[in-house]
N, C-alpha and C positions, 0 to 999 in steps of 0.2 A: 058441124064443120069437121072435115076430115083432118087427121093429124099427119098431113104430108108437108106441112110447112117446117117442121122441126125434124131434121134428118139425123139419125143416130149412126155414128161411126164407131164400131166396136174395135178396139185396139188389140194387138196381139197379147197384151197383158190383162185383157178384159176390162180396161177402163173404157168408159163411154164418152166420146167427144160428140158435140152437137154442132151442126151447121144449120144456119138459117139462110135460105136463098134470097137473092136480091129480087124480091117480088113485092107488089103492093100489099099482099097479105101479111107480110112480116111486121108484127107489132113493134119490134125493136126500132124500126126506122122512124118512129114518131115518139120514142120514149127516151132511152139513155139513162134512166134513173139508176140502174145498177152500176153503171160506169162512173157515177159521181158519189156513190155511197160506200162501196166496199173497198178495203185495202186489197189490191190485187198482188198477192205475194206468191212466189213460185220458186222452184229449184233453179239455181244459177246456170245449170246446164242448158236451159232454154234460151239463154242470152246469146245472140249472134256473136260469132268470133271463133276462137279455136275449138270450142266445145261442140260446134256444129249446130247450135241453137238457131232459132229464127227470129226471136224478139229483138228489135233494134237496140243495141247497147246504149245509144244516146237517149233513149226513152226510159231507161231503167236506173233505179237506185239500188245499190247493194246494201242489204240489211245486215248481213254477216257473211262469213266466208262461203256459205252454201245456199243462202236465200237472197232473192232479189224481189223487187216489187216495181210496179209501174210508177213512174214519177207522177206526183200529184196525189197518189193514193196512200202515201206512207203512213199517215195517221188514220186513214178511213174518213169518210164524210167529205171528201174533196174530189174534184173532177180528175179523171185520168187524162194525162197529157195527150193520149192518142185519140181522144174523143173529138169529133168534128161536128159542128152544128150547135143548135140550141136545144137544151133539155126540154122534152115534152113537145117538140115541134117536128113536123115532117122534114125528112132529109137528114136527121142526125145519124151518124154512123161512126164506126171505128176506122181510123185511118190506117190501121195495120191489121185489118181483119184476117187476112190470109196468114199473118205471122203472129197472131195474138197468143198469149200464154195459156197454159192449161186451165187455170181457174175460169177464164172466159169461155173456153171450149166446153167446160163441164157444167156451167150454170144453165139449168133448163128453164125455158119459159113455161113449158107444160111438163108435168110428171108423167111417168109411164102409164098411169091409169087414166090419163087425159085431163086430169084436173089442173088448173093453173098453179104454178109454183106460188105458195103463200108469200114468200119473200118478194117475188116479182109483183104480186098483187098489192102488197103493203107499200112498196116503193112507188108503184104507179099512182096510188092514192095520194101520196105525199106531194106529187107534182100536179095533181088535179086531173089525171087521166082516168077514164072509166075502167072497171075491172075487165079482165079477159074472160071470155066464155070457155067452158070446157070443150075439148075436142075428143074425137074418137081415141080410145086407148091405143098406145103404141103396141103393135103386135110383139109378142115375145120373140127374142132373137133365136132362130132355129138353125141358122147356118152361118158359116163364116162370111165375113165381108167380101165384097167383090174386088178383085185386082183390076185396076184400070189399065188400059192398053198402054198409056203413056204414064210412067211413074211420076212425072212432074205435073200431071193434069190435076185439076181440082174437081171435086165432086160436082160443082155447079155445071161442069161441061157435060155431065151425064144426066141432067135434069131435062124434063120435057121442054123447058123454056129455051133449050139449046138444041134446036132441030138438027144442026149439022152433026152432032154427036149421037143423036137418038137412035140411029140405025146400027151403031157399032155393037159387036157381040158383048162387050163388057157392060153395056147399058141395058140390054134387053131384060135381064132378070129383075133389075130395079124398076123398070118401066112397066113390065107386064105382070109383076107380082110373083114371078117364079122364084124358086129358091136360088140363092146366090151360089156360085161355084166356090169350092173350098180354098180360097186364097185369102191372104191378108190384104187389106186396103193399103195401097201404097200411093201416096201423093204428097205433094209439096207441103200440105198442112200438117202432116203427122209423121214425117220421115224420121225425126229425131226421137229416140227413146232414151230419156235420161237414166 
C-alpha cells in the first residue's frame, strides 16, 4: 500500500501536521479510538476568539490560564465532544476536523518509516478492529511546503479526488511528484501560529 493516505504538512516552525483525506482508504473513518482515549490538551491560543485560534470555544475546557483541552477528554479515557458517530463503525468522524487542535493534527496513523503507530494499533485492538498494515515509507521532506493559490483553501482541494483543482499550478508538484516550490503552506487549517 502506498503512503498517500496520510498527508504531511510541514509548518514554518518545522512541526509536522497530518491530514487524512475524505476517502474510503482512510482507516480513521471506521475507528475513532484515539478520540475516546487520550486527553486532547493544547495551548489556549488555539481556541477561537480574540487569539485567532480555530478550535470552537464552546467545545473546550480551560485547564489553566495557558492550557485548554477538548471537552470530554479532561481526564483521558473518555470520548471527545467533537467526535460524531459510533466508535469502531464506518462513518465516525471529527465534527471540527478543519478546526481540530494541534494534538489531533500531530497524531500519526503511520510513522515515517511506514509502520503503523503502535498507539493506534493498541487502541484499534481494544475496540476489536484489525491491525493496520504497513505502508510505503514517507519520503523525507526535501523542499518547503507548497503555497496554495487561495490562502483559505484546504489541502483536500489539491488532491486528485478534487479534479477541479488538479490543474492549478499549486497542485502540480504534489500530484506529479515534483519538488514543491519554496513557500510556506498557508491554508485555513494552520494559519494560526501560537
